ROGUDREN-246206 format. One record per residue (C-alpha): residue number from 0; residue in three letters; z negated, y negated, x negated. Coordinates in steps of 0.001 Angstrom, whole numbers, always signed. Layout:
# residues N
(NUM, Ala, (Z, Y, X))
...
END
This chain:
# residues 431
(0, Met, (+23613, +103, -4669))
(1, Lys, (+26245, +2379, -2609))
(2, Tyr, (+25219, +4258, +78))
(3, Ser, (+28196, +7054, -1167))
(4, Glu, (+25765, +6855, -4742))
(5, Phe, (+22168, +7185, -3366))
(6, Phe, (+20523, +10016, -2313))
(7, Ile, (+19878, +9552, +1513))
(8, Pro, (+18775, +12680, +3428))
(9, Thr, (+18376, +11240, +7089))
(10, Val, (+18124, +14258, +9518))
(11, Lys, (+17588, +14287, +13103))
(12, Asp, (+15359, +16784, +13671))
(13, Val, (+11573, +16579, +11939))
(14, Pro, (+8766, +19404, +11712))
(15, Ser, (+6607, +20184, +14973))
(16, Asp, (+3373, +19511, +12547))
(17, Ala, (+4764, +16123, +12037))
(18, Glu, (+2543, +14331, +14571))
(19, Ile, (+2430, +9941, +14214))
(20, Ile, (+5202, +7790, +13658))
(21, Ser, (+5224, +7267, +10127))
(22, His, (+5125, +10737, +9174))
(23, Lys, (+8107, +11536, +11637))
(24, Leu, (+10110, +8432, +10404))
(25, Met, (+9463, +9732, +6484))
(26, Ile, (+11305, +12326, +7424))
(27, Lys, (+13833, +11142, +9732))
(28, Ala, (+15186, +8715, +6786))
(29, Gly, (+14969, +10778, +4034))
(30, Met, (+11942, +8811, +2030))
(31, Ile, (+9472, +12130, +1550))
(32, Lys, (+10009, +16179, +1739))
(33, Gln, (+6526, +18016, +1675))
(34, Ser, (+6450, +20376, -998))
(35, Ser, (+2913, +21889, +624))
(36, Ala, (+537, +21886, +2626))
(37, Gly, (-700, +17511, +2150))
(38, Ile, (+1710, +17086, -461))
(39, Tyr, (+4958, +15545, -407))
(40, Ser, (+8382, +14838, -2817))
(41, Trp, (+8622, +11055, -2734))
(42, Leu, (+12830, +10880, -2294))
(43, Pro, (+14633, +7873, -3979))
(44, Leu, (+14092, +5492, -639))
(45, Gly, (+10568, +6422, -587))
(46, Leu, (+10166, +6361, -3937))
(47, Lys, (+11286, +2358, -3593))
(48, Val, (+9169, +1433, -1131))
(49, Leu, (+6052, +2989, -3332))
(50, Lys, (+7276, +1254, -5979))
(51, Asn, (+7774, -2399, -4516))
(52, Ile, (+3814, -1823, -2704))
(53, Glu, (+2797, -853, -6217))
(54, Gln, (+4254, -4002, -7539))
(55, Ile, (+2559, -6446, -5253))
(56, Val, (-768, -4743, -5762))
(57, Arg, (-535, -4931, -9387))
(58, Glu, (+113, -8847, -9167))
(59, Glu, (-2443, -9241, -7524))
(60, Gln, (-4572, -7739, -9608))
(61, Asp, (-3534, -9553, -12784))
(62, Asn, (-3940, -12585, -11035))
(63, Val, (-7991, -12543, -10532))
(64, Gly, (-8043, -11044, -14579))
(65, Ala, (-8192, -7154, -14072))
(66, Asn, (-6624, -5026, -17177))
(67, Glu, (-4231, -2101, -16201))
(68, Met, (-4692, +364, -17639))
(69, Leu, (-4056, +4341, -17058))
(70, Met, (-6461, +7291, -16937))
(71, Pro, (-5915, +11228, -16667))
(72, Thr, (-5070, +12849, -13248))
(73, Ile, (-7094, +15761, -15503))
(74, Gln, (-11049, +15180, -16296))
(75, Ser, (-13501, +17078, -17859))
(76, Ala, (-16157, +18105, -15737))
(77, Asp, (-18904, +17182, -18476))
(78, Leu, (-19092, +13602, -17290))
(79, Trp, (-19101, +14104, -13697))
(80, Ile, (-22002, +17048, -14331))
(81, Lys, (-23920, +14112, -16022))
(82, Ser, (-23389, +11409, -13366))
(83, Gly, (-24390, +14381, -10836))
(84, Arg, (-21411, +14201, -8517))
(85, Tyr, (-20087, +17507, -10088))
(86, Asp, (-21882, +19588, -7399))
(87, Asp, (-22441, +17027, -4538))
(88, Tyr, (-18466, +16006, -4510))
(89, Gly, (-18043, +19510, -2337))
(90, Lys, (-14860, +21409, -1777))
(91, Glu, (-12820, +18162, -1501))
(92, Met, (-12716, +18587, -5443))
(93, Leu, (-10256, +20437, -7113))
(94, Arg, (-11657, +22336, -9602))
(95, Ile, (-9811, +24123, -12966))
(96, Thr, (-10860, +26392, -16028))
(97, Asp, (-8580, +25538, -18777))
(98, Arg, (-7866, +28651, -21309))
(99, Ser, (-10853, +28108, -23190))
(100, Gly, (-13112, +28461, -20069))
(101, Arg, (-14251, +24919, -20170))
(102, Glu, (-14375, +23245, -16697))
(103, Met, (-12233, +21025, -15606))
(104, Leu, (-11307, +18927, -12229))
(105, Tyr, (-8114, +16739, -10675))
(106, Gly, (-9537, +13656, -10022))
(107, Pro, (-10440, +12577, -6424))
(108, Thr, (-11288, +9246, -8212))
(109, Asn, (-12862, +7611, -11665))
(110, Glu, (-16238, +5935, -12101))
(111, Glu, (-17361, +8831, -14123))
(112, Leu, (-14718, +8745, -16594))
(113, Ile, (-14071, +4531, -16837))
(114, Thr, (-17646, +4148, -17599))
(115, Asp, (-17355, +6786, -20418))
(116, Ile, (-14643, +4198, -21809))
(117, Phe, (-16736, +1230, -21072))
(118, Gln, (-20004, +2691, -23264))
(119, Thr, (-17454, +3830, -26055))
(120, Tyr, (-16476, +47, -26607))
(121, Ile, (-18517, -2486, -25403))
(122, Thr, (-21491, -3341, -26595))
(123, Ser, (-22528, -6975, -25938))
(124, Tyr, (-23088, -9394, -23355))
(125, Lys, (-20301, -11420, -24801))
(126, Glu, (-17877, -9204, -24022))
(127, Leu, (-18344, -9355, -20374))
(128, Pro, (-17020, -9706, -17747))
(129, Lys, (-14838, -6549, -17435))
(130, Asn, (-12441, -5305, -14704))
(131, Leu, (-10274, -2310, -15620))
(132, Tyr, (-7570, -1233, -13127))
(133, His, (-5084, +1679, -12768))
(134, Ile, (-2179, +2733, -10339))
(135, Gln, (-2805, +6647, -10529))
(136, Trp, (-2400, +10169, -8479))
(137, Lys, (-5756, +11344, -7257))
(138, Phe, (-6201, +14868, -5390))
(139, Arg, (-8471, +15540, -2875))
(140, Asp, (-8677, +19022, -841))
(141, Glu, (-8352, +17857, +2714))
(142, Val, (-9565, +20640, +5219))
(143, Arg, (-6885, +19366, +7084))
(144, Pro, (-3940, +17699, +5731))
(145, Arg, (-2091, +15953, +8372))
(146, Phe, (-102, +12704, +9220))
(147, Gly, (+1667, +12745, +6107))
(148, Val, (+1280, +10680, +3043))
(149, Met, (-1463, +8964, +5612))
(150, Arg, (-3875, +11731, +5044))
(151, Gly, (-2706, +14353, +2254))
(152, Arg, (-4156, +15703, -623))
(153, Glu, (-2074, +13957, -3451))
(154, Phe, (-2213, +10381, -2603))
(155, Leu, (-1492, +7448, -5126))
(156, Met, (-4733, +5282, -5038))
(157, Lys, (-5260, +1644, -6719))
(158, Asp, (-8808, +2148, -8399))
(159, Asn, (-10502, -343, -10530))
(160, Tyr, (-13755, -982, -11708))
(161, Ser, (-16299, -4001, -12947))
(162, Phe, (-18372, -4468, -15322))
(163, Asp, (-21207, -7387, -15357))
(164, Leu, (-24078, -8441, -16738))
(165, Asn, (-26544, -8230, -13981))
(166, Glu, (-25947, -8327, -9707))
(167, Glu, (-25611, -12116, -9212))
(168, Lys, (-22490, -11991, -11512))
(169, Ala, (-21576, -8178, -9957))
(170, Lys, (-21086, -10366, -6852))
(171, Ile, (-18713, -12768, -8074))
(172, Ser, (-16483, -9942, -9538))
(173, Tyr, (-17039, -8442, -5976))
(174, Asn, (-15561, -10901, -4038))
(175, Asn, (-12983, -11940, -6489))
(176, Met, (-11411, -8740, -5288))
(177, Phe, (-12711, -8871, -1828))
(178, Lys, (-9930, -12478, -2187))
(179, Ala, (-7583, -10104, -3764))
(180, Tyr, (-7170, -7274, -1504))
(181, Ile, (-6664, -9902, +1263))
(182, Lys, (-3643, -11561, -409))
(183, Thr, (-2208, -8454, -1377))
(184, Phe, (-1906, -6877, +2073))
(185, Leu, (-1412, -10556, +3669))
(186, Arg, (+1907, -10250, +1130))
(187, Met, (+3032, -7529, +2980))
(188, Gly, (+2976, -8811, +6287))
(189, Leu, (-245, -7194, +7660))
(190, Thr, (-3247, -8679, +9364))
(191, Pro, (-6027, -7629, +7119))
(192, Ile, (-9666, -7042, +9030))
(193, Ser, (-12481, -6345, +6583))
(194, Leu, (-15547, -4977, +8203))
(195, Arg, (-18925, -3778, +6362))
(196, Ala, (-19115, -111, +5786))
(197, Glu, (-20874, +2649, +4859))
(198, Thr, (-20568, +3917, +420))
(199, Gly, (-19941, +7120, +1293))
(200, Pro, (-19744, +9614, -1523))
(201, Ile, (-19716, +6396, -4187))
(202, Gly, (-22861, +5452, -3720))
(203, Gly, (-24507, +1819, -3248))
(204, Asn, (-25628, -841, -1437))
(205, Leu, (-22812, -3146, -678))
(206, Ser, (-19420, -2073, +1415))
(207, His, (-16357, -3183, +2630))
(208, Glu, (-13536, -1625, +4136))
(209, Phe, (-9960, -3341, +4979))
(210, Gln, (-8117, -2084, +7606))
(211, Ile, (-4854, -3630, +8918))
(212, Leu, (-3633, -3871, +12638))
(213, Ala, (-931, -1268, +14192))
(214, Asn, (-1151, -626, +17663))
(215, Thr, (-806, +3622, +16622))
(216, Gly, (-3932, +3240, +14551))
(217, Glu, (-6535, +5846, +14185))
(218, Ser, (-9637, +3070, +14692))
(219, Lys, (-10545, +1027, +17676))
(220, Leu, (-11400, -2723, +16368))
(221, Tyr, (-13260, -5637, +17283))
(222, Tyr, (-12971, -8632, +15792))
(223, Asp, (-13511, -12388, +15766))
(224, Lys, (-10056, -13875, +16334))
(225, Glu, (-10020, -16043, +13554))
(226, Leu, (-9231, -13072, +11103))
(227, Glu, (-5609, -13033, +12664))
(228, Ser, (-4541, -16412, +11276))
(229, Leu, (-5913, -16215, +7390))
(230, Asp, (-4090, -18567, +5129))
(231, Pro, (-3894, -16930, +1441))
(232, Glu, (-4023, -20340, +93))
(233, Ser, (-8048, -21324, +1112))
(234, Leu, (-9703, -17668, +1508))
(235, Asp, (-13593, -17640, +1054))
(236, Pro, (-15117, -14487, +776))
(237, Asp, (-17902, -15438, +2267))
(238, Lys, (-16511, -16511, +5015))
(239, Leu, (-14502, -14100, +5678))
(240, Gln, (-17278, -11748, +5205))
(241, Ser, (-19440, -13499, +7669))
(242, Tyr, (-17044, -12760, +10438))
(243, Tyr, (-18191, -10297, +12825))
(244, Ala, (-15602, -7032, +12640))
(245, Ala, (-16450, -3642, +14075))
(246, Val, (-15144, -143, +14652))
(247, Asp, (-15876, +1522, +18234))
(248, Asp, (-18806, +3225, +17107))
(249, Gln, (-20448, +314, +15975))
(250, His, (-19758, -2122, +18000))
(251, Asp, (-22080, -3225, +21017))
(252, Glu, (-21184, -5525, +23837))
(253, Asn, (-24429, -6601, +24502))
(254, Lys, (-25593, -7682, +21315))
(255, Cys, (-22157, -8751, +20100))
(256, Pro, (-22803, -11817, +18753))
(257, Ile, (-19775, -13609, +19360))
(258, Lys, (-18327, -15250, +22642))
(259, Lys, (-15959, -12901, +25118))
(260, Glu, (-12893, -15322, +24124))
(261, Asp, (-13205, -14860, +20851))
(262, Leu, (-13309, -11445, +20126))
(263, Lys, (-9690, -9321, +20262))
(264, Ile, (-9486, -5868, +20435))
(265, Ser, (-6844, -3813, +18564))
(266, Arg, (-6304, -757, +16311))
(267, Gly, (-6543, -579, +13401))
(268, Ile, (-5752, +1571, +9722))
(269, Glu, (-7483, +2028, +6588))
(270, Val, (-6111, +1014, +3515))
(271, Gly, (-8940, -208, +1351))
(272, His, (-12287, +329, -92))
(273, Ile, (-14434, -1912, -1949))
(274, Phe, (-18316, -983, -3149))
(275, Tyr, (-20810, -2785, -5560))
(276, Phe, (-23097, +0, -6820))
(277, Gly, (-25514, -1515, -9388))
(278, Thr, (-26331, +676, -12369))
(279, Lys, (-26185, +4315, -10440))
(280, Tyr, (-23418, +5108, -12907))
(281, Ser, (-24270, +3137, -15979))
(282, Glu, (-27431, +3972, -16661))
(283, Lys, (-26771, +7713, -16223))
(284, Leu, (-23626, +8007, -18679))
(285, Asn, (-25178, +5441, -21245))
(286, Ala, (-23485, +2173, -20465))
(287, Tyr, (-25603, -506, -21826))
(288, Val, (-25121, -4001, -23620))
(289, Gln, (-27455, -6180, -25432))
(290, Asp, (-28335, -9155, -23204))
(291, Gln, (-28708, -12497, -24543))
(292, Asn, (-32451, -11269, -25918))
(293, Gly, (-31300, -8357, -27810))
(294, Lys, (-32549, -6052, -25164))
(295, Lys, (-30370, -3411, -23926))
(296, Ile, (-29855, -3227, -20075))
(297, Ala, (-27393, -1273, -18080))
(298, Val, (-24494, -2857, -16559))
(299, His, (-23633, -3652, -13127))
(300, Met, (-20545, -2028, -11860))
(301, Gly, (-18268, -2178, -8851))
(302, Ser, (-15150, -42, -7890))
(303, Tyr, (-12349, -1081, -5466))
(304, Gly, (-9855, +1268, -4230))
(305, Ile, (-5944, +451, -2065))
(306, Gly, (-4219, +3568, -766))
(307, Val, (-918, +3181, -2221))
(308, Ser, (+1221, +6062, -324))
(309, Arg, (-1409, +5458, +2684))
(310, Leu, (-797, +1959, +2854))
(311, Ala, (+3475, +3094, +2897))
(312, Gly, (+2894, +5475, +5798))
(313, Ala, (+258, +2524, +7098))
(314, Leu, (+3417, +58, +7012))
(315, Ile, (+5644, +1574, +9412))
(316, Glu, (+2876, +2304, +11530))
(317, Ala, (+2861, -1514, +11830))
(318, Asn, (+6345, -1728, +11959))
(319, His, (+8507, +654, +13879))
(320, Asp, (+10617, +843, +17149))
(321, Glu, (+12176, +3119, +18923))
(322, Lys, (+15388, +2877, +16487))
(323, Gly, (+13480, +3330, +13177))
(324, Ile, (+11452, +1520, +10676))
(325, Lys, (+11642, -2117, +10760))
(326, Trp, (+10480, -3480, +6610))
(327, Pro, (+8652, -6163, +6281))
(328, Arg, (+11002, -8262, +3327))
(329, Ser, (+8524, -7952, +545))
(330, Val, (+8495, -3857, +334))
(331, Ala, (+11703, -3251, +1933))
(332, Pro, (+13619, -625, -47))
(333, Phe, (+16600, -2911, -26))
(334, Lys, (+16746, -6848, +889))
(335, Leu, (+19867, -6407, +2405))
(336, Ser, (+22523, -4004, +3958))
(337, Ile, (+26553, -4812, +3923))
(338, Val, (+27385, -1869, +6520))
(339, Asn, (+31468, -1576, +6448))
(340, Leu, (+32380, -393, +10219))
(341, Met, (+36122, +687, +8638))
(342, Pro, (+36257, +1326, +4803))
(343, Asp, (+40067, +2715, +5367))
(344, Asp, (+40807, -989, +6065))
(345, Gln, (+41686, -3072, +2853))
(346, Asn, (+40702, -6807, +4518))
(347, Cys, (+36954, -4544, +5866))
(348, Thr, (+36450, -3681, +2110))
(349, Thr, (+37555, -6618, +137))
(350, Lys, (+35445, -8177, +2380))
(351, Ala, (+32440, -6161, +1777))
(352, Leu, (+32545, -5730, -1738))
(353, Asp, (+33006, -9360, -2194))
(354, Tyr, (+30012, -10180, -648))
(355, Tyr, (+28226, -7354, -2384))
(356, Ser, (+29229, -7884, -5889))
(357, Asn, (+27924, -11866, -5100))
(358, Phe, (+24647, -10497, -3476))
(359, Met, (+24032, -8377, -6391))
(360, Asn, (+24888, -11087, -8534))
(361, Gln, (+21639, -13270, -7348))
(362, Lys, (+19672, -9846, -8629))
(363, Ile, (+19610, -9152, -4544))
(364, Asp, (+18693, -5881, -4114))
(365, Thr, (+21594, -4391, -1261))
(366, Leu, (+22683, -1355, -156))
(367, Tyr, (+26362, -1300, +539))
(368, Asp, (+27068, +1301, +3226))
(369, Asp, (+30383, +2082, +2082))
(370, Arg, (+30562, +6053, +3823))
(371, Asp, (+33803, +7604, +5654))
(372, Cys, (+31780, +8864, +8779))
(373, Ser, (+31537, +7278, +11766))
(374, Val, (+30645, +4240, +13011))
(375, Gly, (+27485, +5202, +15179))
(376, Lys, (+25973, +6768, +12358))
(377, Lys, (+25823, +3953, +9973))
(378, Leu, (+24707, +1461, +12662))
(379, Lys, (+21657, +4669, +13438))
(380, Asp, (+21087, +4839, +9407))
(381, Asn, (+20507, +1518, +9144))
(382, Asp, (+18500, +760, +11897))
(383, Leu, (+16420, +3717, +11275))
(384, Ile, (+15788, +3010, +7665))
(385, Gly, (+15190, -596, +8396))
(386, Thr, (+16588, -2650, +5538))
(387, Pro, (+15661, -6180, +7390))
(388, Ile, (+18884, -7935, +7079))
(389, Gln, (+22143, -6548, +7803))
(390, Ile, (+25676, -7535, +7291))
(391, Ile, (+27777, -5674, +9725))
(392, Ile, (+31724, -5683, +9307))
(393, Gly, (+34551, -4832, +11926))
(394, Lys, (+37744, -5509, +11733))
(395, Arg, (+37848, -7126, +14792))
(396, Asp, (+35283, -9643, +13584))
(397, Leu, (+37048, -10279, +10569))
(398, Ser, (+40084, -10987, +12100))
(399, Ala, (+38661, -13666, +14161))
(400, Gly, (+36971, -15607, +11416))
(401, Ile, (+33350, -14288, +11868))
(402, Ile, (+30762, -11747, +10501))
(403, Glu, (+27763, -9933, +12580))
(404, Ile, (+24305, -10546, +10665))
(405, Arg, (+21532, -8220, +11907))
(406, Asp, (+17723, -9159, +11699))
(407, Arg, (+16154, -5907, +11835))
(408, Gln, (+12341, -6920, +12205))
(409, Leu, (+13430, -10018, +14921))
(410, Asp, (+15983, -7293, +16543))
(411, Leu, (+18320, -9958, +16951))
(412, Ser, (+22193, -10383, +15969))
(413, Gln, (+24405, -13414, +15664))
(414, Lys, (+27761, -13530, +14841))
(415, Ile, (+28321, -16179, +11658))
(416, Lys, (+31806, -18187, +10390))
(417, Ile, (+32728, -15883, +7460))
(418, Asp, (+32366, -18843, +4764))
(419, Asp, (+29337, -19610, +5976))
(420, Val, (+27769, -15847, +5488))
(421, Glu, (+25951, -16157, +2329))
(422, Lys, (+24302, -19554, +2886))
(423, Phe, (+22936, -17622, +6002))
(424, Val, (+21699, -14447, +4402))
(425, Leu, (+20140, -16214, +1584))
(426, Gln, (+18134, -18580, +4267))
(427, Lys, (+16785, -15831, +6037))
(428, Leu, (+15868, -13941, +2970))
(429, Asn, (+13954, -16904, +1358))
(430, Ser, (+12298, -17837, +4739))
END
């Protein structure tokens, strides 16, 4: 994509209510624009990041056998009344009355709706297990929405739901999803820490939340240092769940079960939560199947959520400097930018277009900065939006037979011979 044809409205100033770095940088980089309190338009650059995050989440769900579907944002209140949560959920739920007087709601979660779908079609234990997910917008009417997309009222979430014959098999589904979550966050270049958690309004007796390490995180974490060096190819959910990890108000220095030299202290941001809640919803909403003996029994369920839009902010909190965003390659809106410092110079433009054409032909999402603006603005904007690798083409370097390659993550620049540029960049992108 040519920068001159792409809509990236970068700005110098941010609103006074932008308190945290991700909120500030998303506005400065032209990723989002506030529509109303806690509700944002995702502009083209922000949407590309959102889609990249969404795709990683989707692939890891598919890898463990979950089936993707799509449920509506607006739900009937009837199912929530049956489950007993309609009145219990509180003012965070946005309640609506349609033109016929029916009570509706903007879904904050989907346990009721998915259970109703399941009970309509599944009647035998032979059809189990089932795991269904979707990636859909949710709404929770936060009393005080703040921190940009980190705590908005409207947010994009991946939520999925497992259905099993009994508790033993449900725990297998739970552990499979636990492992998928760790892999998902590792693929994004994040360090995930899993903690036993309260079940809250979802209910149940088993729950874990997933936090990612970020110096600006909202929670103070205490955890076993082994959790910082996980191998995605050999993850054991039972072992992972046995490691010590706690947030500040749960940690007791005198009762900590691990040695002091093995204890790490950092800050984190919650990005995912999983629950096993047995037959809480299946009994109330008639999700029964016949077992091996012909007896009707309520299925055991779990639910699993990842904040997709929240992750966009969390990734920035974990990857930034004073110049702007430093995207991990797996989620970056563009993998590579070609910055033509002298677009009015024919040699610079010819070389820039050659590189642009070659990388695009290799299916590498590339941003070509062809704008007629100052060198300073070009360099600042490309650092701000955080493209991992930048090819910077200047008249002086070009005449000397070299090109500057900038690694945004490492904040390092190298001068490379013109003939070696493509090979060098491909090696960096694949490393």
